N, C-alpha and C positions, 0 to 999 in steps of 0.2 A: 704403205701410207701408216707415217710413223705417229704415236702416241702423241706429238705436240700436235698433226695437222690434225687429225684426227677428234683432239678433244673440240678446237680451237671451230671445226664444221660440226660437233655436240652441240659448241652452247652458241652461233649461228644460228643452229637450226633450232632450240630451245628459244631464243629472240624472238625468231621469228613467230615461231608458236605461242608464245605467248598474245594472252585478252589484249590489246593496249586499252579498251575501250575503259574499264577499271579504271586505270591511268588517265585518262580525260576526262570520266567524268568529273564536277563540281559542283558545288553547295550555293546554297543560298535558303533568308530565311526571310520567313514574315511569322509577325506579328498580332495578337488578332485577340480585341472586347467585344465579341461575339456580340455580349448583350447588346453593343449596339452599334449593329450591320444591322437592318434591315429586314424589318420582322416579318414573317410568311404565313405564319398561323398567329393566331386570339390569344394564344397563352395558356391555356386551360384545357386540363393541363402539363401540358406540353407546347413550352417552348420554342420555333424554328424561326432559326435565323439565318442570311444569306448575306453571305461575305464577300468580296473581291480578291481571289488569288494568284498565282501565277500564270503568266501564256492565257487567261482568257476560264481560266478553273475558277467554276465556284466554288468555296463554304461550305455547307452548310450544318450550322450551327444542329443539335438535338437535344434538350433539358427535360427534364423532370424534375421531381426532390431526391431522387433518388442516384439517378446516373444522368452524364451525357456522353454525346460521341461529334465526328463528323463524319461527313461524307462528299465528294471530294467530284465536282463534272457536273452533266444533266442526266447521265446513264450508270449512278452508283449503283452497284449490287449491293441489296437488301443483307446485311452479313452479323452474324455478331459479331462484334472487339477483337476475343480471344476463349479458349475454353478452360483458361489455367484462372480467371475472376471469374464473381461476376455481375461488380460495382465498378463502373471509371468516371471517372471526370476526365474530360480532358484537358492538354496541354494549351498554352496562349501562341507557343514558335512552333511554326512547322518550316521546317529543312527540306525544301525543293532540292528534287538531285536532279541531275541528269547530261547528256556531254554537254560538253562546255560552247556554251554562244549557238545552245536547241532550244528548245518548250524542255522542260522536266520531265523526264517518266513515273517518278516517285518522287512520293511525298514520306518523313517519316516524321509523328508527332509521340510523343509520352502522355499515356496514359497513368493517373493517379490510381490502384487496382486497391479493392478489397473481396472480403466475403461478404463484409453487412455493411448496411449504411452507417455511418458517420466511423469507419475503423477502415480507412483505405490508407492502409501499411505496404503495401507493395506498387511493385512502377516495372510499368511496359515501353518500350516502344515500335509504335505498331506500323509495319511499309508495306506502304499502296502503293498499285498499279495506278498508271494514266496516262490512259490511253487516250489515242493521238484522232479519236473519233469521242472525246471525252466520255468514256466506258472510265470506271474504275473500281475498283475492289482492292481487299488483303490478302497483300503475296503472306506474310505473317509477321510474328514479330520473336523480340528477346526480350529478356529477363533484363531489365535497368537498372538492376540491382548491383550485377556483373561487373568487373573490370573490363575493358573494354565493350563498354556495351554497346556503344554512339559508333565506333569504328565495327560491331559487327551488322550493327541494324544500315550502316552504308553500304557492306560489300553485299547482304543481303540480295535491295536497290536495284544494287549495281548491274550483279549478277544476276537477278532472274523477271525485275522490271521488262524491257524491251519481249523479254518472249514471253513474257505466262497469259497463259490465257486464261480469262473472271471465270468463274463456276464451273472448270473445269481440270482444270492444275491443281495440286494439295500446297497448301496453305503448311508456311515454314512453322509450328513452335515447340520454342528452347525451354 
């Protein structure tokens, strides 16, 4: 076999072995004014609201005086947002990720973060697993202040969401 044919064979093998899923995944977006969604609690001291999300996923917003967070679906795993901060303020825009034309398998959400109340000087992109059965959990998070953070969060979603086992697999935190 000549070097040219060998290089061509290696090129084809590499192309066939490359994961196509990441190239086929797409994003769609929703923006939420959580306080205007259906109120689930009495609002004292914690406010809980449910908003409609993509593909039947409910977005549940929980807020108190110091922090806020969201959960997705009917079977969200109860967990901390990140070990990188103490206080969190959820963003209004959700990026939904999944195979083109199919139900999303991940959600990416920006949080303002900080070590004390009133000083949210950080930012994290938190990536959630959205399972077909309505379960959800956090796959990991990315420091949103780093260059290329949005693409890093998308790569995390695209590479791990489909097979991530909530409550069993280790989260990724950078």
